[in-house]
Each structure stands twice: as C-alpha cells, then as structure tokens.
One Martini backbone bead per residue (centre of mass of N, CA, C, O) as a GRO file, in nm:
protein
  434
    1MET     BB    1  -1.946  12.294  15.555
    2PRO     BB    2  -2.216  12.152  15.446
    3ASN     BB    3  -2.334  11.819  15.472
    4LEU     BB    4  -2.501  11.522  15.422
    5THR     BB    5  -2.496  11.403  15.706
    6THR     BB    6  -2.629  11.645  15.842
    7PHE     BB    7  -2.886  11.658  15.660
    8LEU     BB    8  -2.949  11.337  15.756
    9SER     BB    9  -2.984  11.326  16.077
   10GLU     BB   10  -3.317  11.242  16.066
   11ASN     BB   11  -3.225  10.992  15.854
   12GLN     BB   12  -3.134  10.680  15.905
   13THR     BB   13  -3.168  10.530  15.638
   14ALA     BB   14  -3.001  10.730  15.464
   15GLN     BB   15  -2.741  10.695  15.629
   16GLN     BB   16  -2.703  10.396  15.565
   17ALA     BB   17  -2.689  10.430  15.258
   18LEU     BB   18  -2.442  10.615  15.259
   19GLU     BB   19  -2.249  10.411  15.387
   20ALA     BB   20  -2.278  10.203  15.157
   21ILE     BB   21  -2.166  10.385  14.936
   22LYS     BB   22  -1.886  10.422  15.053
   23THR     BB   23  -1.810  10.126  15.026
   24LEU     BB   24  -1.843  10.113  14.713
   25ILE     BB   25  -1.637  10.337  14.647
   26SER     BB   26  -1.398  10.184  14.762
   27GLU     BB   27  -1.416   9.958  14.556
   28ILE     BB   28  -1.382  10.138  14.306
   29ARG     BB   29  -1.098  10.228  14.382
   30ASP     BB   30  -0.973   9.946  14.356
   31TYR     BB   31  -1.035   9.917  14.054
   32GLY     BB   32  -1.001  10.213  13.890
   33PHE     BB   33  -1.311  10.175  13.778
   34VAL     BB   34  -1.602  10.329  13.597
   35ARG     BB   35  -1.937  10.312  13.504
   36ILE     BB   36  -2.159  10.554  13.342
   37PHE     BB   37  -2.511  10.563  13.353
   38THR     BB   38  -2.742  10.754  13.146
   39LEU     BB   39  -2.977  10.948  13.075
   40PRO     BB   40  -3.081  11.146  12.776
   41THR     BB   41  -3.082  11.397  12.992
   42PHE     BB   42  -2.976  11.690  13.105
   43GLU     BB   43  -2.944  11.646  13.416
   44GLU     BB   44  -2.807  11.366  13.389
   45LEU     BB   45  -2.562  11.459  13.224
   46ILE     BB   46  -2.442  11.640  13.435
   47ALA     BB   47  -2.410  11.431  13.660
   48ALA     BB   48  -2.226  11.237  13.503
   49SER     BB   49  -2.001  11.443  13.460
   50GLN     BB   50  -1.937  11.495  13.756
   51VAL     BB   51  -1.847  11.213  13.819
   52GLN     BB   52  -1.621  11.189  13.615
   53GLN     BB   53  -1.443  11.424  13.713
   54VAL     BB   54  -1.399  11.329  14.007
   55MET     BB   55  -1.278  11.056  13.947
   56GLU     BB   56  -1.041  11.149  13.765
   57ASN     BB   57  -0.916  11.332  13.995
   58ASN     BB   58  -0.892  11.025  14.160
   59ASP     BB   59  -0.779  10.791  13.963
   60ILE     BB   60  -1.062  10.720  13.810
   61GLN     BB   61  -1.180  10.559  13.562
   62ALA     BB   62  -1.433  10.717  13.337
   63LEU     BB   63  -1.736  10.606  13.174
   64VAL     BB   64  -1.968  10.738  12.953
   65ASP     BB   65  -2.314  10.630  12.911
   66ILE     BB   66  -2.610  10.522  12.746
   67TYR     BB   67  -2.937  10.477  12.866
   68PRO     BB   68  -3.044  10.191  12.675
   69PHE     BB   69  -2.811  10.150  12.444
   70ASN     BB   70  -2.656  10.049  12.695
   71TYR     BB   71  -2.507   9.782  12.900
   72PRO     BB   72  -2.373   9.681  13.182
   73PRO     BB   73  -2.156   9.484  13.289
   74GLU     BB   74  -2.146   9.264  13.546
   75ASP     BB   75  -1.817   9.330  13.625
   76SER     BB   76  -1.886   9.641  13.638
   77PRO     BB   77  -1.856   9.918  13.791
   78THR     BB   78  -2.151  10.120  13.881
   79ILE     BB   79  -2.314  10.430  13.782
   80VAL     BB   80  -2.653  10.538  13.806
   81ILE     BB   81  -2.854  10.784  13.618
   82GLY     BB   82  -3.211  10.798  13.649
   83THR     BB   83  -3.204  10.482  13.721
   84ARG     BB   84  -3.277  10.120  13.722
   85ILE     BB   85  -3.108   9.779  13.684
   86GLY     BB   86  -3.029   9.606  13.916
   87LYS     BB   87  -2.883   9.326  14.001
   88ARG     BB   88  -2.530   9.266  14.049
   89ARG     BB   89  -2.199   9.178  14.092
   90ALA     BB   90  -2.117   9.454  14.094
   91PRO     BB   91  -2.080   9.753  14.194
   92THR     BB   92  -2.389   9.952  14.269
   93ILE     BB   93  -2.506  10.284  14.189
   94GLU     BB   94  -2.823  10.446  14.240
   95VAL     BB   95  -2.963  10.756  14.105
   96SER     BB   96  -3.308  10.762  14.190
   97PRO     BB   97  -3.624  10.769  14.200
   98GLY     BB   98  -3.719  10.633  14.509
   99PRO     BB   99  -3.661  10.393  14.713
  100LEU     BB  100  -3.464  10.284  14.935
  101LEU     BB  101  -3.180  10.055  14.858
  102MET     BB  102  -3.032   9.756  15.016
  103GLU     BB  103  -2.777   9.558  14.893
  104GLU     BB  104  -2.555   9.351  14.784
  105ARG     BB  105  -2.364   9.576  14.606
  106ARG     BB  106  -2.637   9.768  14.636
  107VAL     BB  107  -2.758  10.114  14.577
  108SER     BB  108  -3.056  10.306  14.623
  109PHE     BB  109  -3.077  10.666  14.576
  110TRP     BB  110  -3.273  10.935  14.751
  111ILE     BB  111  -3.379  11.291  14.756
  112ASN     BB  112  -3.651  11.489  14.744
  113ASN     BB  113  -3.487  11.778  14.821
  114GLY     BB  114  -3.336  11.711  14.532
  115SER     BB  115  -3.126  11.704  14.285
  116ILE     BB  116  -2.939  11.495  14.102
  117SER     BB  117  -2.687  11.678  14.107
  118SER     BB  118  -2.677  11.749  14.415
  119ILE     BB  119  -2.661  11.463  14.515
  120ILE     BB  120  -2.398  11.387  14.381
  121ILE     BB  121  -2.216  11.599  14.503
  122LYS     BB  122  -2.270  11.527  14.810
  123VAL     BB  123  -2.173  11.235  14.790
  124LEU     BB  124  -1.881  11.294  14.688
  125GLU     BB  125  -1.798  11.479  14.935
  126GLU     BB  126  -1.764  11.242  15.144
  127MET     BB  127  -1.473  11.146  14.971
  128PHE     BB  128  -1.417  11.416  14.811
  129VAL     BB  129  -1.287  11.662  14.621
  130VAL     BB  130  -1.489  11.938  14.504
  131LYS     BB  131  -1.509  12.149  14.271
  132GLU     BB  132  -1.674  12.442  14.253
  133GLU     BB  133  -1.736  12.460  13.941
  134TYR     BB  134  -1.917  12.200  13.937
  135LYS     BB  135  -2.160  12.323  14.107
  136ILE     BB  136  -2.279  12.521  13.904
  137TYR     BB  137  -2.431  12.292  13.737
  138SER     BB  138  -2.650  12.238  13.946
  139LEU     BB  139  -2.801  12.504  13.897
  140ILE     BB  140  -2.856  12.471  13.604
  141ALA     BB  141  -3.022  12.212  13.644
  142ALA     BB  142  -3.238  12.332  13.827
  143TYR     BB  143  -3.350  12.540  13.622
  144ALA     BB  144  -3.401  12.339  13.388
  145GLY     BB  145  -3.605  12.178  13.605
  146ASP     BB  146  -3.799  12.410  13.738
  147ARG     BB  147  -3.636  12.507  14.002
  148GLY     BB  148  -3.678  12.808  14.127
  149ASP     BB  149  -3.587  12.719  14.421
  150VAL     BB  150  -3.238  12.723  14.538
  151GLY     BB  151  -3.256  12.786  14.868
  152SER     BB  152  -3.325  12.480  14.912
  153GLY     BB  153  -3.207  12.217  15.020
  154LEU     BB  154  -2.949  12.097  14.834
  155ASP     BB  155  -2.930  12.348  14.661
  156GLY     BB  156  -2.874  12.533  14.904
  157LEU     BB  157  -2.601  12.408  14.974
  158ILE     BB  158  -2.463  12.487  14.711
  159VAL     BB  159  -2.498  12.787  14.743
  160GLU     BB  160  -2.344  12.809  15.007
  161ASP     BB  161  -2.075  12.711  14.901
  162LEU     BB  162  -2.045  12.938  14.678
  163GLU     BB  163  -2.058  13.178  14.867
  164ILE     BB  164  -1.805  13.107  15.038
  165ALA     BB  165  -1.625  13.106  14.763
  166GLY     BB  166  -1.720  13.366  14.585
  167ILE     BB  167  -1.909  13.292  14.318
  168VAL     BB  168  -2.186  13.363  14.449
  169GLU     BB  169  -2.503  13.551  14.460
  170LYS     BB  170  -2.762  13.679  14.617
  171SER     BB  171  -3.058  13.795  14.435
  172PHE     BB  172  -3.227  14.005  14.252
  173THR     BB  173  -3.361  13.896  13.938
  174PHE     BB  174  -3.368  13.829  13.583
  175SER     BB  175  -3.539  13.637  13.315
  176LEU     BB  176  -3.356  13.805  13.108
  177TYR     BB  177  -3.173  13.856  12.844
  178LYS     BB  178  -2.905  14.023  12.921
  179TRP     BB  179  -3.004  14.262  13.129
  180LYS     BB  180  -2.731  14.425  13.187
  181SER     BB  181  -2.639  14.485  12.867
  182LEU     BB  182  -2.912  14.512  12.738
  183PRO     BB  183  -3.158  14.641  12.612
  184LEU     BB  184  -3.476  14.580  12.697
  185ILE     BB  185  -3.597  14.525  12.415
  186HIS     BB  186  -3.386  14.298  12.357
  187SER     BB  187  -3.414  14.118  12.599
  188VAL     BB  188  -3.710  14.038  12.551
  189ALA     BB  189  -3.687  13.940  12.250
  190TYR     BB  190  -3.437  13.720  12.363
  191THR     BB  191  -3.648  13.550  12.529
  192ALA     BB  192  -3.760  13.224  12.611
  193VAL     BB  193  -3.791  13.233  12.941
  194PRO     BB  194  -4.019  13.387  12.891
  195TYR     BB  195  -4.267  13.370  12.630
  196PHE     BB  196  -4.312  13.634  12.388
  197HIS     BB  197  -4.568  13.619  12.215
  198GLY     BB  198  -4.505  13.847  11.935
  199LEU     BB  199  -4.200  13.969  12.037
  200LEU     BB  200  -4.012  13.790  11.907
  201ALA     BB  201  -3.725  13.926  11.763
  202SER     BB  202  -3.870  14.234  11.833
  203PRO     BB  203  -3.784  14.532  11.955
  204GLU     BB  204  -3.997  14.715  11.826
  205LYS     BB  205  -4.247  14.579  11.956
  206VAL     BB  206  -4.162  14.628  12.243
  207LEU     BB  207  -4.154  14.935  12.230
  208ASN     BB  208  -4.449  14.981  12.141
  209PHE     BB  209  -4.581  14.839  12.381
  210LEU     BB  210  -4.465  15.014  12.612
  211LYS     BB  211  -4.571  15.287  12.505
  212ALA     BB  212  -4.874  15.193  12.502
  213SER     BB  213  -4.841  15.148  12.831
  214GLY     BB  214  -4.697  15.433  12.935
  215ILE     BB  215  -4.382  15.394  12.874
  216ASP     BB  216  -4.089  15.579  12.905
  217ILE     BB  217  -3.866  15.467  12.652
  218GLU     BB  218  -3.555  15.386  12.549
  219GLU     BB  219  -3.375  15.205  12.325
  220THR     BB  220  -3.108  15.192  12.537
  221GLU     BB  221  -3.253  15.095  12.781
  222ARG     BB  222  -3.200  14.941  13.086
  223LEU     BB  223  -3.271  14.773  13.362
  224LEU     BB  224  -3.033  14.889  13.519
  225ASP     BB  225  -3.132  15.191  13.478
  226MET     BB  226  -3.413  15.142  13.649
  227MET     BB  227  -3.330  15.100  13.953
  228THR     BB  228  -3.385  15.421  14.032
  229GLU     BB  229  -3.693  15.365  13.897
  230GLU     BB  230  -3.933  15.218  14.054
  231GLU     BB  231  -4.199  15.287  13.904
  232LYS     BB  232  -4.104  15.210  13.622
  233LEU     BB  233  -4.029  14.919  13.683
  234VAL     BB  234  -4.303  14.821  13.782
  235ASN     BB  235  -4.465  14.892  13.523
  236THR     BB  236  -4.304  14.713  13.336
  237LEU     BB  237  -4.362  14.440  13.476
  238LYS     BB  238  -4.667  14.458  13.456
  239ALA     BB  239  -4.682  14.475  13.147
  240LEU     BB  240  -4.543  14.201  13.086
  241THR     BB  241  -4.737  14.025  13.251
  242GLU     BB  242  -4.993  14.106  13.096
  243TYR     BB  243  -4.900  14.001  12.827
  244LEU     BB  244  -4.875  13.707  12.903
  245ASN     BB  245  -5.174  13.670  12.990
  246ASN     BB  246  -5.296  13.741  12.699
  247VAL     BB  247  -5.120  13.497  12.536
  248SER     BB  248  -5.166  13.276  12.733
  249LYS     BB  249  -5.262  12.944  12.876
  250ARG     BB  250  -5.165  13.083  13.149
  251LYS     BB  251  -5.088  13.196  13.444
  252ARG     BB  252  -4.910  13.489  13.537
  253GLU     BB  253  -4.609  13.602  13.701
  254VAL     BB  254  -4.367  13.820  13.808
  255THR     BB  255  -4.170  13.585  13.907
  256GLU     BB  256  -4.083  13.512  13.608
  257ILE     BB  257  -3.897  13.780  13.600
  258LEU     BB  258  -3.886  13.835  13.911
  259TYR     BB  259  -3.627  13.703  14.130
  260GLU     BB  260  -3.485  13.493  14.366
  261GLY     BB  261  -3.141  13.442  14.314
  262VAL     BB  262  -2.847  13.352  14.128
  263GLU     BB  263  -2.505  13.466  14.073
  264VAL     BB  264  -2.226  13.516  13.903
  265LYS     BB  265  -1.939  13.644  13.941
  266GLU     BB  266  -1.722  13.808  13.754
  267ASP     BB  267  -1.457  13.675  13.855
  268ALA     BB  268  -1.553  13.380  13.812
  269THR     BB  269  -1.567  13.386  13.497
  270LYS     BB  270  -1.256  13.421  13.479
  271ASN     BB  271  -1.153  13.175  13.667
  272PHE     BB  272  -1.369  13.014  13.521
  273ASP     BB  273  -1.522  12.786  13.281
  274VAL     BB  274  -1.765  13.013  13.236
  275PRO     BB  275  -2.024  13.180  13.133
  276SER     BB  276  -2.118  13.518  13.146
  277ILE     BB  277  -2.436  13.485  13.152
  278LEU     BB  278  -2.451  13.405  13.462
  279MET     BB  279  -2.455  13.706  13.561
  280HIS     BB  280  -2.783  13.716  13.479
  281GLY     BB  281  -2.847  13.443  13.556
  282PHE     BB  282  -2.968  13.105  13.509
  283LYS     BB  283  -3.211  13.070  13.314
  284GLN     BB  284  -3.081  13.129  13.036
  285GLY     BB  285  -2.827  12.964  13.073
  286SER     BB  286  -2.966  12.684  13.087
  287LEU     BB  287  -3.080  12.701  12.795
  288ILE     BB  288  -2.819  12.707  12.647
  289PHE     BB  289  -2.727  12.432  12.749
  290LEU     BB  290  -2.962  12.277  12.641
  291GLY     BB  291  -2.873  12.313  12.343
  292VAL     BB  292  -2.619  12.136  12.356
  293SER     BB  293  -2.771  11.857  12.370
  294ASP     BB  294  -2.844  11.881  12.056
  295ILE     BB  295  -2.584  11.844  11.905
  296SER     BB  296  -2.523  11.575  12.093
  297LEU     BB  297  -2.613  11.302  12.271
  298TYR     BB  298  -2.299  11.179  12.299
  299HIS     BB  299  -2.186  11.458  12.420
  300VAL     BB  300  -2.083  11.379  12.758
  301VAL     BB  301  -1.803  11.407  12.778
  302SER     BB  302  -1.722  11.664  12.960
  303LEU     BB  303  -1.969  11.864  12.983
  304ILE     BB  304  -1.864  12.086  13.195
  305THR     BB  305  -1.660  12.203  12.958
  306LEU     BB  306  -1.872  12.366  12.765
  307GLY     BB  307  -1.814  12.665  12.829
  308LYS     BB  308  -1.605  12.699  12.584
  309TYR     BB  309  -1.880  12.654  12.382
  310TYR     BB  310  -2.083  12.893  12.422
  311TYR     BB  311  -2.113  13.038  12.140
  312LYS     BB  312  -2.240  12.805  11.998
  313ALA     BB  313  -2.483  12.793  12.187
  314GLU     BB  314  -2.585  13.080  12.138
  315ASP     BB  315  -2.646  13.046  11.840
  316LEU     BB  316  -2.865  12.835  11.886
  317TYR     BB  317  -3.049  13.009  12.050
  318LEU     BB  318  -3.091  13.246  11.844
  319LYS     BB  319  -3.201  13.070  11.615
  320THR     BB  320  -3.450  12.973  11.771
  321ILE     BB  321  -3.580  13.244  11.816
  322THR     BB  322  -3.611  13.317  11.517
  323PHE     BB  323  -3.774  13.072  11.437
  324ALA     BB  324  -4.011  13.110  11.635
  325SER     BB  325  -4.111  13.390  11.531
  326SER     BB  326  -4.198  13.267  11.238
  327GLU     BB  327  -4.326  12.958  11.310
  328LEU     BB  328  -4.510  12.928  11.570
  329PRO     BB  329  -4.777  13.079  11.527
  330ALA     BB  330  -4.888  12.879  11.311
  331ALA     BB  331  -4.855  12.615  11.473
  332LEU     BB  332  -5.040  12.708  11.723
  333ALA     BB  333  -5.308  12.742  11.551
  334VAL     BB  334  -5.268  12.415  11.424
  335PRO     BB  335  -5.285  12.173  11.610
  336LYS     BB  336  -5.236  11.836  11.694
  337SER     BB  337  -5.454  11.620  11.871
  338TYR     BB  338  -5.413  11.362  12.126
  339THR     BB  339  -5.572  11.050  12.264
  340VAL     BB  340  -5.383  10.784  12.438
  341SER     BB  341  -5.409  10.593  12.700
  342GLY     BB  342  -5.415  10.876  12.877
  343ARG     BB  343  -5.259  11.035  12.658
  344ARG     BB  344  -5.119  11.332  12.549
  345GLY     BB  345  -5.093  11.509  12.225
  346THR     BB  346  -4.872  11.750  12.057
  347LEU     BB  347  -4.858  11.856  11.711
  348LEU     BB  348  -4.623  12.048  11.533
  349PHE     BB  349  -4.608  12.226  11.228
  350LEU     BB  350  -4.317  12.257  11.019
  351PRO     BB  351  -4.108  12.354  10.752
  352GLU     BB  352  -3.859  12.290  10.956
  353LYS     BB  353  -3.604  12.217  11.134
  354PRO     BB  354  -3.514  12.301  11.431
  355PRO     BB  355  -3.228  12.388  11.582
  356SER     BB  356  -3.387  12.341  11.880
  357PRO     BB  357  -3.617  12.131  11.996
  358THR     BB  358  -3.586  12.160  12.305
  359LEU     BB  359  -3.619  12.465  12.324
  360LEU     BB  360  -3.886  12.484  12.178
  361TYR     BB  361  -4.037  12.317  12.386
  362ARG     BB  362  -3.992  12.513  12.625
  363MET     BB  363  -4.159  12.738  12.495
  364VAL     BB  364  -4.426  12.591  12.462
  365ARG     BB  365  -4.452  12.522  12.763
  366ASP     BB  366  -4.453  12.815  12.867
  367PHE     BB  367  -4.722  12.882  12.718
  368GLY     BB  368  -4.900  12.584  12.810
  369ILE     BB  369  -4.790  12.334  12.655
  370GLY     BB  370  -4.727  12.034  12.825
  371ARG     BB  371  -4.763  12.055  13.161
  372GLU     BB  372  -4.894  11.801  13.189
  373ALA     BB  373  -4.940  11.502  13.261
  374ALA     BB  374  -4.907  11.298  12.987
  375HIS     BB  375  -4.779  11.538  12.792
  376VAL     BB  376  -4.686  11.542  12.456
  377VAL     BB  377  -4.433  11.699  12.249
  378GLY     BB  378  -4.421  11.765  11.895
  379PHE     BB  379  -4.252  11.763  11.568
  380ASN     BB  380  -4.320  11.856  11.218
  381ALA     BB  381  -4.078  11.796  10.946
  382SER     BB  382  -4.025  11.681  10.647
  383SER     BB  383  -4.190  11.410  10.728
  384LYS     BB  384  -4.102  11.445  11.037
  385THR     BB  385  -4.081  11.324  11.367
  386MET     BB  386  -4.020  11.510  11.682
  387VAL     BB  387  -3.924  11.391  12.015
  388PRO     BB  388  -3.838  11.511  12.293
  389ILE     BB  389  -3.706  11.359  12.565
  390ASP     BB  390  -3.787  11.582  12.763
  391SER     BB  391  -4.091  11.542  12.721
  392LEU     BB  392  -4.112  11.258  12.840
  393LYS     BB  393  -4.012  11.332  13.122
  394ARG     BB  394  -4.219  11.571  13.185
  395ALA     BB  395  -4.464  11.351  13.149
  396SER     BB  396  -4.397  11.102  13.332
  397LEU     BB  397  -4.253  10.880  13.170
  398ASP     BB  398  -4.117  10.591  13.030
  399VAL     BB  399  -3.833  10.645  12.880
  400ILE     BB  400  -3.700  10.370  12.837
  401GLY     BB  401  -3.942  10.213  12.722
  402ILE     BB  402  -3.996  10.404  12.481
  403ILE     BB  403  -3.725  10.388  12.346
  404ARG     BB  404  -3.715  10.086  12.298
  405ARG     BB  405  -3.983  10.057  12.139
  406SER     BB  406  -3.917  10.269  11.919
  407ILE     BB  407  -3.661  10.147  11.802
  408SER     BB  408  -3.805   9.874  11.719
  409LYS     BB  409  -3.997  10.079  11.516
  410GLY     BB  410  -3.771  10.296  11.375
  411TRP     BB  411  -3.657  10.482  11.559
  412LYS     BB  412  -3.450  10.767  11.621
  413ILE     BB  413  -3.157  10.937  11.732
  414ASP     BB  414  -3.177  11.310  11.722
  415GLY     BB  415  -3.115  11.592  11.882
  416GLY     BB  416  -3.274  11.480  12.147
  417CYS     BB  417  -3.456  11.280  11.961
  418LEU     BB  418  -3.726  11.127  11.836
  419VAL     BB  419  -3.714  10.983  11.497
  420LYS     BB  420  -3.958  10.986  11.213
  421GLU     BB  421  -4.126  10.897  10.960
  422ASP     BB  422  -4.417  11.138  10.930
  423GLU     BB  423  -4.659  11.285  10.753
  424ASP     BB  424  -4.948  11.277  10.964
  425GLY     BB  425  -4.896  11.147  11.277
  426ARG     BB  426  -4.920  10.836  11.328
  427GLU     BB  427  -4.653  10.778  11.482
  428PHE     BB  428  -4.716  10.959  11.720
  429LYS     BB  429  -4.968  10.812  11.813
  430GLU     BB  430  -4.825  10.539  11.861
  431LEU     BB  431  -4.623  10.638  12.075
  432LEU     BB  432  -4.839  10.698  12.293
  433SER     BB  433  -4.905  10.372  12.320
  434SER     BB  434  -4.609  10.257  12.424
   0.00000   0.00000   0.00000
C-alpha cells in the first residue's frame, strides 16, 4: 500500500517535516489527549473528524472545536486544520496551505497536490492503522472541493488504497442524481450540480426538452438502460450539455455530466456505514453531505459517522432542489451587485430562508455566479442577509479575519452562514469591506 514517505521521496524538506510531525504525535500519545481546532468549512470539518476518530481508536482522547470561536490553551497539545495559530508551548501540528515550517514543538505542513483530508489521512497512516471507511470521506471532501480528478496526487493514493480493499472501483460515471436507479428525466430534474436552470424539480420539462431535441425516450427509461444504445446515449449527453450552455453564464463541457470517477461498491455500502447514494458516484453524494453541515455548524464531533443520518440529509437536499426551482429564477433575474475594495459581491433576494444556504450557493456558483476570486455570494430573506462561510473560503478570502470582524459587528453564525439583520443589503456591502 503506497505511503506518504514514499510519495515524498523526492522532497527532502517535506520528509523532514513529516519526521518532526511523528515526533510531535509521539508526544501527543504520551499526553493521551489532543484538541483539534478546525475552520467551520466542510472539507476541514471532515478532516478534523478523521483525526478525532483515528486518535480515539488509539486511546487518545480528542476534542473537536471551531476556530476562531475558541482558541486552544497554551498547554494543550493541538492539531489545527485549515489555518495557522502560531507558536505555543504545547506540541502543535498545523495542516494548512502555505510554506512548510518547523519550529521547536510546532510543525506547519502542506502538500500542494493533495486535499486537506487526504493529507490528514496519509499523515495519520504513518503512525496508526486507519480504517478504510474513514478514507471514503476524503473522496467526498475532494469532490465537494471541486477537485474533479481524484485519480492523481494524494487523492489518487486514497483511491488506490480503497481499490485494493475492494471498497471502490474506477469507472466512467455520471454526475446526475441517482442515475442508476431513477428514470433519466427524474435524475436530471433532481441534480444540483450541474444545475439545470429551468428544468429543476420538473421531470415533465426534462422529458419535453429531450423529445424536442429529437431523442425518443420513455418516462421510465434510465441512463443505465441506455448503456447498450451508444448513439442515443451520446445524443442525450450532447443535448443536456447544449442546454447547460444555453442557460449558463459559463461554458459547459460534457465532462461535467460524464466523467471518469470512483464509486463505492454495493457490498461496501452494506458493510460500512456509508450512504448507498455513493454507488452512483461521489459528486451528488458530496453535496448531500454538504447539506449536513448546514444542520448545525457545531455538530462536528464524529462527523464521519453521519452516514447513518443520510436520509435526513437527503431530505434537506431535495427540499433545497424544490426551493431553488421555484425561487432562484426570480432571484437570479434581479441580483444586487457590489464592488468594494477590490471584492465583488452578489446578493440574491429570496422570499424565505433556503433549507440549505450552502447547497443553494453551490448551485448558484455552478450556474456561473461567484466563481471568480474575491467574489462573495449571499442571500437575503426576511430582512436578514446570509453569507455561506463556504462562499468566503471559495472566494479565497481571509475566512478567520472576516468571521472575527463580522461577529464583533453583530453578525452571528447560523446554518453554516454569517447572518445579520439587513433589510436592503447595506450590511452585506459593509462585510465585503471588512
């Protein structure tokens, strides 16, 4: 099984940092306790949960907390996910983008061709046995983070591990909701990313569109049924890609629908506590889990056991799809746009709070709004503005700094968002300048 030491064989500095991390983890073992501080964003929450599970499986008590709402005590051994907090007295490991840094009792570590979750897993594997089912969540995090190719870098090592274990298989798959089990027209209608603006939550409209495109399709026909009809399948994918290009604000490719990805094998979903939707590919599965982080920002302890709460998460996903189909068209037609201090902001006005603001943001972003650096997307409903923290992160902004300054100005955290009373968007505009 490929390990991190081998992967870093040509990077001597990174190897030295890894050896320093092993020394610090040995110290943490002696303490028998570690505090895990994480940014309140989806990929980091998964990574923090993976650390917690592995530590507790090895008799090290582990407490997950959110930074910057709480700060680790000076004398507590700490693992920090997604940010850096500086030198402290106790052993400190920071996994965050930036240069490698080795100080006495502190190491800041990062690998450019890996996701934060895959880095965490491979570091932990250097000293502990890591259960294979924990690694599945690294792939969910990779897809949620828009890393379409999980076959390379550290993500590729995770895939290789899971292939050897018989849990996943590489294949051509579709990023359409439950494409193996649902009729195609339902699968397209209930897909969040890619976002089929105008067809959402309406299988009838999907059916009419495909027939108008010259595709002879039955209401009950699945993508799985089309596999033996190559010409029909190709024409269907071309029609869907053309539709996306006609309604989107960016160029679309067929690889957004059909791609080379990984799927969990059917037996693995029975043997491990993971949702069966991952049999259909990870892209929609990752978004369902993304909805979970909206249920409660602080529900991060044992996050990777949330597979057993899958149906609650799926309800949230489907409610968001239905909400978007009725409310997003009008909101997208008259957005408020701001430019402040080199940052762009788009505020969409809605009649009520969306079931999952984070997932709704992902749909808006897929449509083409908020994909540029320093472009923040927010929602306004019932005289309140909601800014998904995920939007701040994807805009490459200082998430910690903005959260701290915003909270000092009366913003609160709710449902994975910064929230504040804001009737006309002035508070949103001010947030862009913070």
